[in-house]
C-alpha positions in Angstrom: -105.6 -5.7 -2.9 -103.6 -5.3 0.4 -104.0 -1.5 0.4 -107.8 -1.6 0.3 -110.0 -1.4 3.5 -111.7 -4.4 5.2 -115.2 -4.8 3.8 -118.3 -6.4 5.3 -121.6 -7.1 3.4 -125.1 -6.9 5.0 -127.9 -8.5 3.0 -131.4 -7.8 4.3 -134.7 -6.8 2.6 -135.6 -4.5 5.5 -133.7 -1.2 5.5 -134.1 -0.6 9.2 -132.3 -3.9 10.0 -129.4 -2.9 7.7 -129.1 0.5 9.3 -129.1 -1.0 12.8 -126.4 -3.5 11.9 -124.3 -0.9 10.2 -124.5 1.4 13.2 -123.2 -1.4 15.4 -120.4 -2.4 13.1 -119.1 1.0 12.2 -115.4 1.5 12.9 -112.2 3.0 11.3 -110.8 0.8 8.5 -114.1 -1.0 7.9 -116.4 -0.4 5.0 -120.0 -1.9 5.2 -121.8 -2.5 2.0 -125.6 -3.0 1.7 -127.7 -5.3 -0.5 -131.5 -5.5 -0.4 -131.7 -8.8 -2.3 -129.8 -11.9 -3.3 -129.2 -10.6 -6.8 -127.9 -7.3 -5.6 -125.6 -9.1 -3.1 -124.2 -11.3 -5.9 -123.4 -8.3 -8.0 -121.5 -6.6 -5.2 -119.5 -9.8 -4.5 -118.4 -9.9 -8.1 -116.8 -6.4 -7.6 -115.5 -6.4 -4.0 -113.7 -8.8 -1.7 -115.5 -9.3 1.6 -114.1 -10.5 4.9 -117.7 -11.3 6.3 -121.2 -11.4 5.0 -124.4 -11.1 7.2 -127.3 -12.8 5.4 -130.9 -12.4 6.6 -132.5 -15.9 6.5 -136.0 -14.7 5.7 -136.0 -12.7 2.4 -138.6 -12.7 -0.4 -137.6 -14.6 -3.5 -134.2 -16.1 -2.8 -133.8 -16.5 0.9 -130.5 -16.5 2.9 -129.9 -20.2 2.7 -130.3 -20.2 -1.1 -128.0 -17.2 -1.4 -125.4 -19.0 0.7 -125.6 -22.0 -1.6 -125.2 -19.8 -4.6 -122.1 -18.3 -3.0 -120.5 -21.7 -2.3 -121.1 -22.7 -5.9 -119.1 -19.7 -7.2 -115.2 -19.8 -7.0 -115.0 -16.1 -6.3 -117.4 -16.1 -3.3 -116.8 -19.6 -2.0 -114.4 -18.5 0.7 -116.5 -15.5 2.1 -117.5 -16.3 5.8 -121.3 -16.2 6.4 -123.2 -15.3 9.5 -126.9 -15.8 9.3 -129.2 -13.2 10.9 -132.6 -14.5 11.9 -135.5 -13.8 14.3 -137.0 -17.3 14.0 -136.6 -20.1 16.4 -134.0 -22.5 15.2 -134.6 -26.2 15.2 -131.9 -28.7 14.5 -132.9 -29.2 10.9 -132.8 -25.5 10.1 -129.6 -25.0 12.0 -128.0 -28.0 10.1 -129.2 -26.6 6.8 -127.5 -23.3 7.6 -124.2 -24.8 8.4 -124.5 -27.1 5.4 -125.0 -24.0 3.2 -121.7 -22.6 4.5 -122.5 -20.6 7.6 -119.9 -20.1 10.3 -122.4 -18.8 12.9 -125.8 -17.4 13.7 -127.0 -14.1 15.2 -130.5 -14.0 16.6 -132.8 -11.0 16.7 -133.1 -9.0 18.7 -129.4 -8.5 18.3 -127.1 -8.3 21.3 -124.6 -5.6 20.4 -121.8 -7.2 22.5 -122.2 -10.6 20.8 -122.4 -8.9 17.4 -119.3 -6.8 18.0 -117.3 -9.7 19.4 -118.1 -12.0 16.5 -117.5 -9.2 14.0 -114.2 -8.4 15.6 -112.9 -11.9 15.1 -113.6 -11.7 11.3 -112.3 -8.1 11.1 -109.0 -9.3 12.6 -108.9 -12.3 10.3 -109.5 -9.9 7.4 -106.7 -7.7 8.5 -104.4 -10.7 8.9 -105.4 -11.8 5.4 -104.6 -8.4 4.1 -101.3 -8.4 5.9 -100.5 -11.8 4.4 -101.4 -10.6 1.0 -99.2 -7.6 1.4 -96.3 -9.7 2.7 -96.9 -12.1 -0.2 -96.6 -9.3 -2.7 -93.6 -7.9 -0.9 -91.9 -11.3 -0.9 -92.7 -11.7 -4.6 -91.2 -8.3 -5.3 -88.2 -9.2 -3.3 -87.9 -12.5 -5.1 -88.2 -10.8 -8.5 -85.5 -8.3 -7.5 -83.4 -11.2 -6.2 -83.8 -13.1 -9.5 -83.0 -9.9 -11.5 -79.9 -9.3 -9.4 -78.8 -12.9 -9.6 -79.3 -12.9 -13.4 -77.3 -9.7 -13.7 -74.6 -11.2 -11.5 -74.5 -14.4 -13.5 -74.3 -12.2 -16.7 -71.4 -10.2 -15.2 -69.6 -13.4 -14.0 -70.1 -15.2 -17.3 -69.1 -12.2 -19.4 -66.2 -11.0 -17.2 -62.6 -11.4 -18.2 -62.1 -12.7 -14.7 -62.5 -16.4 -13.9 -64.7 -17.0 -10.8 -64.0 -20.2 -8.8 -65.2 -21.3 -5.4 -63.3 -24.0 -3.4 -64.2 -26.0 -0.4 -61.7 -26.5 2.5 -60.5 -29.7 0.8 -60.0 -27.7 -2.4 -63.0 -29.3 -4.0 -64.5 -27.1 -6.8 -67.9 -25.7 -5.7 -68.3 -23.1 -8.5 -66.7 -22.7 -12.0 -67.8 -19.8 -14.1 -68.0 -19.4 -17.9 -65.0 -17.1 -17.5 -63.1 -20.0 -15.9 -64.2 -22.2 -18.8 -62.8 -19.7 -21.3 -59.6 -19.0 -19.3 -58.6 -22.6 -18.7 -60.3 -24.6 -21.4 -62.1 -26.8 -18.8 -65.9 -27.1 -18.6 -67.9 -26.7 -15.4 -69.2 -30.3 -15.7 -65.6 -31.5 -15.8 -64.5 -29.5 -12.8 -67.5 -29.3 -10.4 -67.1 -31.6 -7.4 -63.5 -32.4 -8.3 -60.4 -31.7 -6.4 -58.6 -28.6 -7.9 -55.1 -30.1 -7.5 -56.0 -33.7 -8.4 -57.3 -32.5 -11.8 -54.0 -30.9 -12.5 -55.4 -27.4 -12.6 -53.6 -26.4 -9.4 -50.1 -27.5 -8.7 -48.7 -28.4 -5.3 -47.3 -24.9 -4.6 -50.7 -23.4 -5.5 -52.6 -25.9 -3.4 -50.3 -25.1 -0.4 -50.9 -21.4 -0.9 -54.7 -21.7 -1.1 -54.8 -24.0 1.9 -52.9 -21.4 3.9 -55.6 -18.9 2.9 -58.4 -21.1 4.1 -56.6 -21.7 7.4 -56.3 -17.9 8.0 -59.7 -17.4 9.7 -58.4 -15.0 12.4 -60.0 -11.9 10.8 -63.5 -11.6 9.4 -63.6 -12.4 5.6 -59.9 -12.2 5.1 -58.7 -11.2 1.6 -55.6 -12.3 -0.2 -53.8 -11.9 -3.6 -50.9 -13.6 -5.3 -49.6 -14.9 -8.6 -50.0 -18.6 -9.5 -49.3 -20.8 -12.4 -52.6 -22.5 -13.2 -53.0 -25.2 -15.8 -54.8 -24.6 -19.1 -56.2 -27.8 -20.7 -54.4 -27.0 -24.1 -51.7 -24.5 -23.3 -50.2 -25.9 -20.0 -49.4 -23.6 -17.1 -50.3 -20.0 -17.6 -49.5 -17.1 -15.2 -52.5 -15.8 -13.3 -53.2 -13.1 -10.8 -55.4 -14.6 -8.1 -57.6 -12.7 -5.6 -59.1 -14.7 -2.8 -61.7 -14.1 -0.1 -62.4 -16.6 2.7 -66.1 -16.7 3.6 -68.1 -18.6 6.1 -71.9 -19.2 5.5 -72.4 -21.1 8.7 -71.5 -24.5 7.2 -67.8 -23.9 7.2 -65.2 -21.7 5.4 -65.1 -21.6 1.6 -62.6 -19.8 -0.7 -63.9 -17.5 -3.4 -61.3 -16.8 -6.1 -61.3 -14.1 -8.8 -58.6 -15.0 -11.4 -57.1 -13.0 -14.2 -55.0 -14.5 -17.0 -51.9 -12.2 -17.1 -50.1 -14.1 -19.9 -50.2 -11.0 -22.3 -49.1 -8.7 -19.5 -46.1 -11.0 -18.7 -45.2 -11.1 -22.4 -45.5 -7.4 -22.6 -43.2 -7.0 -19.6 -40.6 -9.3 -21.2 -40.9 -7.3 -24.5 -40.6 -4.1 -22.5 -37.5 -5.4 -20.7 -35.9 -6.4 -24.0 -36.8 -3.1 -25.6 -35.4 -1.1 -22.7 -32.3 -3.2 -22.9 -32.1 -2.6 -26.6 -32.7 1.1 -26.1 -29.9 1.3 -23.5 -27.7 -0.6 -25.9 -28.4 1.7 -28.8 -28.0 4.8 -26.7 -24.8 3.8 -25.1 -23.4 2.6 -28.5 -24.3 6.0 -29.9 -22.6 7.7 -27.0 -19.6 5.5 -27.5 -19.5 6.5 -31.2 -19.8 10.2 -30.2 -17.0 9.7 -27.7 -14.8 8.1 -30.4 -15.6 10.8 -32.9 -14.8 13.5 -30.4 -11.5 11.9 -29.4 -10.4 11.2 -32.9 -11.4 14.6 -34.1 -9.4 16.1 -31.3 -6.4 14.0 -32.3 -6.5 15.3 -35.9 -7.5 18.9 -35.2 -4.8 21.5 -35.4 -6.8 24.0 -33.3 -9.9 24.3 -31.2 -11.9 26.1 -33.9 -10.9 23.3 -36.3 -12.0 20.7 -33.8 -15.3 22.5 -33.2 -16.1 22.6 -36.9 -15.2 19.0 -37.7 -16.7 17.5 -34.5 -19.9 19.6 -34.8 -20.4 18.7 -38.5 -20.0 15.0 -37.8 -22.3 15.1 -34.8 -25.0 16.9 -36.8 -24.7 14.2 -39.5 -25.1 11.5 -36.9 -28.1 13.4 -35.4 -29.9 13.8 -38.7 -29.4 10.1 -39.5 -31.0 9.3 -36.1 -34.0 11.5 -37.0 -34.5 9.5 -40.3 -34.4 6.2 -38.4 -36.7 7.5 -35.7 -39.3 8.3 -38.4 -38.9 4.8 -39.7 -39.2 3.4 -36.1 -35.7 2.1 -36.3 -36.6 -0.6 -38.7 -34.9 0.5 -41.9 -34.6 3.7 -43.9 -34.2 4.5 -47.6 -30.8 5.4 -49.0 -32.2 8.2 -51.2 -33.7 9.9 -48.1 -30.2 10.0 -46.6 -28.8 11.6 -49.7 -31.6 14.2 -49.7 -30.9 14.9 -46.0 -27.2 15.7 -46.9 -28.5 18.2 -49.5 -30.9 19.8 -47.1 -28.2 20.2 -44.5 -25.9 22.0 -46.9 -23.2 19.3 -46.9 -23.9 18.7 -50.6 -24.9 21.2 -53.3 -28.1 19.8 -54.8 -27.5 21.7 -58.1 -24.1 20.0 -58.6 -24.9 16.6 -57.2 -26.1 14.0 -59.7 -27.4 10.9 -57.9 -29.0 7.8 -59.3 -29.8 4.3 -58.2 -32.5 1.9 -57.2 -34.6 2.0 -54.0 -32.5 0.5 -51.2 -33.4 0.1 -47.6 -30.6 0.4 -45.1 -30.5 -1.1 -41.6 -30.0 1.3 -38.7 -26.3 0.6 -38.2 -25.5 0.9 -41.9 -27.5 4.1 -42.1 -25.6 5.7 -39.3 -22.2 4.8 -40.7 -23.1 5.9 -44.3 -24.4 9.2 -42.9 -21.0 9.9 -41.5 -19.3 8.7 -44.7 -21.4 11.0 -46.9 -20.7 13.8 -44.6 -17.0 13.3 -44.8 -17.1 12.9 -48.6 -19.1 16.1 -48.9 -17.0 18.1 -46.5 -13.7 17.0 -48.3 -15.2 17.8 -51.7 -16.2 21.3 -50.4 -12.8 21.9 -48.9 -10.4 20.4 -51.4 -12.3 18.7 -54.2 -14.9 19.3 -56.9 -17.3 21.4 -54.8 -14.5 23.8 -53.9 -14.7 25.5 -57.3 -17.9 26.8 -59.2 -17.7 24.3 -62.1 -17.2 21.1 -60.1 -19.7 18.3 -59.9 -20.2 15.1 -57.9 -21.8 11.9 -59.3 -23.2 9.6 -56.7 -24.4 6.3 -58.1 -25.3 3.0 -56.6 -26.5 -0.4 -57.7 -27.9 -3.4 -55.9 -26.5 -6.8 -56.9 -28.3 -9.5 -55.0 -27.5 -8.7 -51.4 -24.6 -6.4 -52.1 -24.7 -2.7 -52.5 -22.0 -0.9 -54.5 -21.9 2.9 -54.1 -19.6 5.1 -56.3 -18.7 8.7 -55.4 -17.0 10.4 -58.4 -15.9 14.0 -58.6 -15.1 16.0 -61.7 -14.3 19.6 -62.6 -12.4 20.3 -59.5 -8.7 21.2 -58.9 -6.1 18.6 -59.9 -6.2 15.8 -57.4 -3.0 14.8 -55.5 -3.1 11.7 -53.3 -2.6 12.7 -49.6 0.6 11.6 -47.9 -1.3 10.0 -45.0 -4.8 9.2 -43.9 -6.7 11.2 -41.2 -9.7 10.5 -39.2 -12.0 11.6 -42.0 -10.6 8.8 -44.1 -11.1 6.4 -41.2 -14.8 7.5 -41.0 -15.2 6.9 -44.7 -13.7 3.4 -44.5 -15.8 2.6 -41.4 -18.9 2.3 -43.5 -17.7 -1.2 -44.4 -18.0 -2.3 -40.8 -14.2 -2.7 -40.5 -13.7 -4.7 -43.7 -10.7 -3.1 -45.5 -11.8 -4.5 -48.8 -15.2 -2.8 -48.6 -13.8 0.7 -49.4 -11.4 1.7 -52.2 -10.2 5.0 -53.5 -8.8 6.1 -56.9 -6.9 9.4 -56.7 -7.2 10.4 -60.4 -5.9 13.8 -61.3 -9.3 14.8 -62.9 -11.3 13.8 -59.8 -11.2 11.3 -56.9 -13.4 8.2 -57.1 -14.5 6.4 -53.9 -16.1 2.9 -54.2 -18.1 1.6 -51.2 -19.2 -2.0 -51.2 -21.7 -2.9 -48.5 -22.7 -6.5 -47.8 -24.4 -5.8 -44.5 -27.6 -3.9 -43.7 -29.1 -3.9 -47.2 -31.0 -7.1 -46.9 -33.2 -8.6 -44.1 -31.3 -11.9 -44.5 -27.7 -11.0 -44.2 -25.2 -13.8 -44.6 -22.8 -13.8 -41.7 -19.3 -12.4 -42.4 -16.7 -15.0 -43.2 -14.1 -14.7 -40.4 -10.6 -14.0 -41.5 -8.2 -16.7 -40.2 -5.9 -15.3 -37.6 -2.3 -16.2 -37.4 -1.3 -18.6 -34.7 0.3 -16.8 -31.8 3.0 -18.2 -29.5 2.3 -19.4 -26.1 0.5 -16.8 -23.9 2.6 -14.4 -22.0 1.7 -14.3 -18.3 1.5 -10.5 -18.3 2.0 -8.8 -15.0 0.9 -5.3 -16.2 -1.3 -3.8 -18.9 1.8 -2.7 -20.8 2.9 -6.3 -21.2 -0.5 -7.8 -22.1 -1.9 -9.2 -25.3 -5.6 -8.3 -25.7 -8.4 -9.6 -28.0 -11.2 -7.1 -28.8 -14.6 -8.4 -29.6 -16.5 -5.3 -30.9 -18.7 -4.8 -33.9 -18.7 -1.0 -33.9 -15.7 0.1 -36.0 -15.3 3.5 -34.3 -15.5 2.0 -30.8 -13.0 -0.7 -31.8 -10.7 2.0 -33.2 -11.0 4.1 -30.0 -10.4 1.0 -27.8 -7.3 0.1 -29.8 -5.8 3.5 -29.5 -6.4 3.6 -25.8 -4.9 0.1 -25.2 -1.9 0.8 -27.4 -1.4 4.1 -25.6 -1.2 2.1 -22.4 1.4 -0.2 -23.9 -0.8 -3.2 -24.6 -0.8 -5.2 -27.8 -4.2 -5.7 -29.6 -3.7 -9.1 -31.3 -7.1 -9.1 -33.0 -10.4 -7.4 -33.5 -13.4 -9.7 -34.0 -16.7 -8.2 -35.3 -18.9 -11.3 -35.5 -19.5 -14.3 -33.3 -18.0 -16.8 -35.7 -14.9 -14.6 -36.1 -14.6 -14.2 -32.3 -14.9 -18.0 -31.7 -12.2 -18.6 -34.3 -9.8 -16.0 -32.9 -10.4 -17.1 -29.3 -9.5 -20.6 -30.3 -6.3 -19.8 -32.2 -4.8 -16.6 -30.7 -3.1 -16.8 -27.3 -4.1 -13.8 -25.2 -3.9 -12.5 -21.7 -7.2 -10.5 -21.7 -10.3 -10.1 -23.8 -12.9 -7.3 -24.1 -16.4 -8.4 -25.2 -19.3 -6.4 -26.5 -22.6 -7.8 -25.3 -24.0 -8.2 -28.7 -22.4 -8.6 -32.2 -24.7 -7.6 -35.1 -27.8 -8.8 -33.2 -26.2 -12.0 -31.9 -25.4 -12.6 -28.2 -21.9 -13.5 -27.3 -22.7 -16.4 -24.9 -20.6 -18.9 -26.9 -17.6 -16.6 -26.9 -17.8 -16.0 -23.1 -18.2 -19.7 -22.5 -15.1 -20.5 -24.7 -13.0 -17.9 -23.0 -14.0 -19.2 -19.6 -13.1 -22.8 -20.5 -9.7 -21.7 -21.8 -9.0 -19.7 -18.6 -8.8 -16.3 -20.4 -9.8 -13.4 -18.2 -12.3 -11.0 -19.8 -14.6 -8.2 -19.2 -17.8 -6.9 -20.9 -17.9 -3.5 -22.6 -21.5 -3.0 -23.6 -24.5 -0.8 -23.7 -26.6 -3.6 -22.2 -27.2 -4.0 -18.5 -26.0 -7.1 -16.6 -29.5 -8.8 -17.1 -29.0 -8.9 -20.9 -25.4 -10.3 -20.8 -24.5 -14.0 -21.0 -25.6 -15.9 -17.9 -23.1 -17.6 -15.6 -20.4 -15.0 -16.1 -21.2 -12.6 -13.3 -17.6 -12.7 -12.3 -16.6 -10.8 -15.4 -16.6 -7.0 -14.9 -18.9 -4.8 -16.9 -17.7 -1.6 -18.4 -20.7 0.5 -19.7 -20.6 2.4 -22.9 -19.4 5.1 -23.4 -16.4 4.1 -21.4 -13.8 6.2 -19.5 -10.2 5.4 -20.4 -9.1 5.5 -16.8 -11.9 3.1 -15.8 -11.0 0.8 -18.6 -7.4 0.6 -17.6 -8.3 0.1 -13.9 -10.6 -2.8 -14.7 -8.0 -4.5 -17.0 -5.2 -4.0 -14.4 -7.5 -5.6 -11.7 -8.1 -8.6 -14.0 -4.4 -9.0 -14.5 -3.8 -8.7 -10.7 -6.5 -11.2 -9.8 -5.2 -14.7 -8.8 -5.6 -17.3 -11.6 -7.7 -20.4 -11.1 -4.5 -22.5 -11.1 -3.0 -20.4 -8.4 -6.1 -20.6 -6.3 -6.1 -24.4 -6.5 
């Protein structure tokens, strides 16, 4: 082994000769072994590796020549250098036999120490060099094994990585294509290796231009870059990818090493997040607009501040509890019976005097919120004036599901004699709002023995809701070229009944005429095509449908309009950035200012 000392072997049958040679050869790093016969020498050579063997020519039994021949016949000892030691005169025949047997040299007795040491030094150095070569060989083998292990680990990481590893030549020829690249793009290495990345269609012209610019940027050492590119998948077409590049130069010219991550799922998640944020903003602002409408209308009907505080607070709490139910159901749908139980837990309804019955019904979020306010108003009225205002009164709440239509009946009995009210207040408006603005959805029978409310819901009780059939609007005369808001005719496109009611009151207070309220896209399209108006106010979404068609129709007809929505501008119809956006909940002064600005703006005809 390379860490063992250099060894010489002396074979002589005379001990004094061995001792003399050993004394002359002794030095650090050298071990001299002794053998008194050929047999003993062969045994030692089977155990140790020798850099040089001194063989006495004249030995009893097997002499030096015969031992040398035996050494040359054995694989292990064939390469051991031999120097014969002899005191006999050498003729040509004997000298030839010695070299033929494998000798490299002769030393004659009496031995000249200088000659012996010089010849031994040569073989000692050769032995050291051989040991060094063996050590270097072992080191190189260890390095090679480590290199192979690292390369195997790197290949495993590259092949199993979610990243695609690709190497490109300056002409964008593919030099490397990993297993990850095969998985990411559906293209095999055999198909891509040696091919031009852009000619195969994997890289488009913009991507090729970008990567070529990277390769040309050799000002700094090993520059690194990153970008997003559309790279072609064999089956899916272009997919968005995040690309990291390093320009390397191995002496034969620059090459581009790419690490590529498919970010399709991330992009989809970003789009979904954007939509969810937009929907969240829409819901929040619609809720705030509803709260605004409730507060204003409660204030209109209240006779005093304490009365306003009581009515507004109760309605707000009903709305809040309905939101909690929907949050638990992740705003998908919620059961009707849970809403009824919530009214009992809140104290609005007396559970001992409420008799409810009906099948399991799931309500959509909008329907749930409206019905929560309706039940709150019914329970509050019953506690103030109706059956729940006396100890013996009872309320029967029953509902049935007929296909996609829900009919809910509120019947009171045992209370004071019922007298129909002379007019309707905001409480009645909240009750009727449960029908989404359809006046036929809610009916009331003021029987002396107890009032009966019947609520018919055709929306929000089925996942496949048939669109509302729009009510035909009466044809209006030619449009008035209104100069002020007080002279204008306005179309409202809003699906929230309370918001629409609040808008109508604000506009009428300003002197404007609301010629129609459209709550669905088909209804809005029909009204916009039949009714002549000066202005229109559009919600950004009607029962889950965008209002792009309505905005396009108004633009074609030259009707000025603005958006009133909980959505941001990015979720509104494209191509209508000229239309002002009023965010929900709205300020009445801001609404009037925007509408006056629309009226004051020059028309397209005047501009021409």
